[in-house]
C-alpha positions in Angstrom: -13.0 8.4 5.7 -11.8 6.1 8.5 -8.3 6.3 9.9 -5.8 4.0 11.7 -3.3 5.3 14.2 0.2 4.0 13.7 2.5 3.2 16.7 4.0 6.7 16.7 0.6 8.4 16.7 0.5 9.3 13.0 -3.0 8.8 11.5 -3.2 7.0 8.2 -6.3 7.1 6.0 -7.6 3.6 5.6 -8.5 4.2 1.9 -5.7 5.2 -0.4 -5.2 5.5 -4.1 -2.6 3.2 -5.9 -0.7 4.3 -9.0 1.2 1.1 -9.8 1.2 0.4 -13.5 -0.4 3.7 -14.4 1.7 5.0 -17.3 3.6 8.2 -16.4 1.9 10.1 -19.2 -1.5 9.4 -17.6 -0.5 9.7 -14.0 -0.8 13.4 -13.5 -4.3 13.7 -14.9 -5.5 10.5 -13.0 -4.1 11.8 -9.7 -5.6 15.3 -10.2 -8.9 13.6 -10.8 -8.6 11.5 -7.7 -7.8 14.5 -5.6 -10.8 16.3 -7.1 -13.0 13.3 -6.1 -11.7 13.5 -2.5 -8.8 11.0 -2.3 -6.1 12.3 0.0 -3.9 9.2 0.4 -1.5 8.2 -2.5 0.8 5.3 -2.7 3.7 5.3 -5.2 7.3 4.0 -5.4 10.7 4.7 -6.9 10.1 1.6 -9.1 6.8 2.9 -10.4 8.6 5.7 -12.4 5.7 8.1 -11.9 6.7 10.1 -8.7 7.4 13.2 -10.8 3.9 13.2 -12.3 2.3 12.8 -8.9 4.4 15.8 -7.7 3.0 17.8 -10.6 -0.5 16.7 -9.9 -0.3 17.7 -6.3 1.2 21.1 -7.2 -1.5 21.8 -9.7 -4.3 20.6 -7.4 -4.1 23.6 -5.1 -4.5 21.2 -2.1 -2.2 22.0 0.8 0.5 19.4 1.3 -0.4 18.8 4.9 -3.9 17.6 3.8 -2.4 14.7 1.8 -0.8 11.5 3.0 1.9 10.5 0.6 3.8 7.1 0.5 6.7 6.1 -1.6 9.2 3.2 -1.5 12.9 2.6 -2.1 13.7 -0.1 -4.7 16.3 -2.9 -4.2 18.7 -1.2 -6.7 19.1 1.7 -4.2 19.5 -0.4 -1.1 22.4 0.4 1.2 22.9 3.3 3.6 24.2 6.0 1.4 22.3 4.8 -1.7 19.0 4.9 0.2 19.6 8.5 1.4 20.3 9.5 -2.2 17.3 7.7 -3.5 15.1 9.3 -0.9 16.2 12.8 -1.8 15.6 12.0 -5.5 12.0 10.9 -4.5 11.5 14.2 -2.6 12.7 16.2 -5.6 10.3 14.4 -8.0 7.4 14.6 -5.6 8.2 18.3 -5.0 7.9 18.0 -1.2 10.3 18.2 1.7 8.9 15.2 3.5 6.9 12.0 2.9 4.3 10.6 5.3 5.3 7.0 4.9 8.5 5.5 3.4 8.8 1.8 2.8 11.5 -0.8 1.8 9.9 -2.3 -1.3 11.3 -5.9 -1.0 12.7 -8.1 1.7 15.9 -8.9 -0.2 19.4 -7.4 -0.6 21.0 -5.1 1.9 17.9 -4.7 4.1 19.6 -3.7 7.3 21.8 -0.9 6.0 18.8 0.4 4.2 16.7 0.3 7.3 19.3 2.2 9.3 19.2 5.0 6.6 15.4 5.1 6.8 15.5 5.2 10.6 17.9 8.2 10.4 15.8 10.0 7.9 12.8 9.5 10.2 14.8 10.9 13.2 15.6 13.9 11.0 11.9 14.6 10.5 11.9 13.9 6.8 9.6 11.0 7.1 6.5 10.8 9.3 6.3 7.0 9.5 8.4 4.1 8.3 7.8 0.6 7.2 8.3 -2.3 4.8 6.6 -3.9 1.8 6.4 -7.6 0.9 8.1 -8.8 4.1 7.1 -12.4 5.1 6.4 -12.9 8.8 9.8 -14.4 9.4 11.7 -11.6 7.7 9.5 -9.0 9.4 10.2 -10.5 12.8 13.9 -10.6 12.2 14.0 -6.9 11.2 11.8 -5.9 14.1 14.0 -7.6 16.6 17.2 -6.2 15.2 16.2 -2.6 14.7 16.0 0.5 16.9 12.7 1.4 15.4 10.2 -1.3 14.6 8.5 -1.1 11.2 5.1 0.6 11.6 3.6 -0.8 8.4 3.9 -3.9 6.2 2.4 -3.6 2.8 1.6 -7.1 1.5 -0.7 -8.8 -1.0 -4.1 -9.4 0.5 -7.3 -10.2 -1.4 -10.1 -12.7 -1.4 -8.0 -15.3 -3.2 -5.0 -14.8 -1.0 -6.4 -13.7 2.3 -3.5 -14.1 4.7 -5.9 -14.8 7.5 -4.4 -13.9 10.9 -1.9 -11.4 9.4 -3.5 -8.5 11.3 -3.0 -10.4 14.6 0.6 -11.3 13.8 1.5 -7.7 13.0 -0.3 -6.4 16.1 2.3 -8.0 18.3 4.7 -5.5 16.8 2.2 -2.7 16.9 2.3 -2.6 13.1 -0.4 -2.1 10.6 -1.1 -4.1 7.4 -1.6 -2.5 4.1 -3.0 -4.5 1.2 -1.6 -4.2 -2.3 -3.6 -5.9 -5.1 -6.8 -5.8 -2.9 -8.9 -6.5 -6.0 -6.6 -9.3 -7.2 -5.8 -7.2 -10.3 -9.3 -8.2 -11.6 -8.2 -11.8 -12.2 -10.2 -15.0 -12.1 -13.5 -13.3 -12.6 -13.4 -11.6 -9.2 -15.8 -8.8 -10.1 -18.5 -11.4 -11.2 -17.8 -13.9 -8.5 -21.2 -15.3 -7.3 -20.4 -15.0 -3.6 -19.2 -11.4 -3.8 -22.1 -10.4 -6.2 -24.7 -12.0 -3.8 -23.2 -10.2 -0.8 -23.1 -7.0 -2.7 -26.8 -7.2 -3.7 -27.7 -7.2 0.0 -26.1 -3.8 0.5 -26.6 -2.4 -3.0 -22.9 -2.5 -3.6 -20.6 -3.9 -6.2 -18.2 -6.9 -5.7 -15.3 -4.5 -5.6 -16.9 -2.5 -2.9 -17.6 -5.6 -0.9 -13.9 -6.7 -1.1 -12.6 -3.3 -0.1 -15.1 -3.1 2.8 -14.1 -6.6 3.9 -10.5 -5.5 4.1 -11.3 -2.3 5.9 -13.3 -4.2 8.6 -10.2 -6.4 9.1 -8.3 -3.2 10.0 -6.3 -3.2 6.8 -5.3 -0.2 4.6 -6.4 -0.5 1.0 -5.2 0.9 -2.3 -7.7 0.3 -5.1 -6.4 1.6 -8.5 -8.4 2.7 -11.5 -8.1 5.3 -14.2 -11.8 5.4 -14.8 -13.7 8.2 -12.9 -16.8 6.0 -12.3 -14.7 3.3 -10.7 -12.7 5.9 -8.7 -16.0 7.1 -7.3 -17.3 3.6 -6.6 -14.1 2.5 -4.8 -14.3 5.5 -2.4 -17.9 4.8 -1.5 -17.2 2.4 1.3 -18.1 4.0 4.5 -21.9 3.9 4.5 -22.3 0.2 5.0 -20.9 -2.6 7.1 -20.6 -6.3 6.3 -22.2 -8.7 8.7 -20.1 -11.3 10.5 -21.8 -13.9 8.4 -20.8 -12.2 5.2 -17.2 -11.8 6.5 -17.1 -15.5 7.1 -18.6 -16.3 3.7 -15.8 -14.5 1.9 -13.4 -17.0 3.5 -14.7 -19.6 1.1 -12.9 -17.8 -1.8 -9.4 -18.5 -0.4 -7.1 -20.3 -2.9 -3.8 -19.7 -1.1 -2.3 -18.7 -4.5 -0.7 -15.2 -4.5 -0.2 -13.0 -7.5 3.5 -12.8 -6.6 5.2 -15.4 -4.4 7.6 -12.9 -2.8 9.8 -15.5 -1.1 10.1 -17.8 -4.1 13.8 -18.3 -4.9 13.2 -17.8 -8.6 11.5 -14.4 -8.0 14.3 -13.3 -5.8 16.9 -14.3 -8.4 14.9 -12.4 -11.0 14.8 -9.2 -9.0 18.5 -9.4 -8.0 19.6 -10.2 -11.6 17.6 -7.3 -13.0 19.6 -4.8 -11.0 23.0 -6.4 -11.3 
């Protein structure tokens, strides 16, 4: 495992396990298997509706809480100072823990600033080890960073070979913040696992296209969250630290850029949809 040190000295495992869209009835067994296979970093959210199952999996795993890095997020429906504090406590109760390692604002819309003040206070109280945001564009991230007591330590955004966000690492470094990639495998769309460029690179290292993608992100200094419910894929996705892509291969992957995201987070229609769904 490789780690990245956040601005406050907290070490975050660069490989995590994502649970987005895993049905609650499957989550406990999947997470227990992931823990058994060596995963120690788990990323969930209030809006994933499977925090309780993760809490059960951790409890039944027998692994000490301090050996795990646990992230969750507050959804827009709970934005606001008091609402966020209430939502955070509900997440703690579901996860069966008295702290989380990383707490994120899930979207850059709604009452962001009151929500961030609540997160800052929870951090000061020692209930959160590190704090950050998710889906913040560079402009919104800059505005929050310049108008906050504590700068977000993490921004979790979409990054994959089709939507590479080239230069995002350097942008966030000016705020001493780390990038996490959601959707690192582009949700398997557009034939990404059989893409000729990725397959050809993988053959050089005896690795799959998925492993090449994840290694590409890791070498960029980005935290990754592959997701799978299949044991063989879980093992494959964790086998990333015994090879290194050449500079030539890193450059070759740039040819896959389309500039088209899975979710256009600053699209007015997307924002209207999210806000209307919680009204």
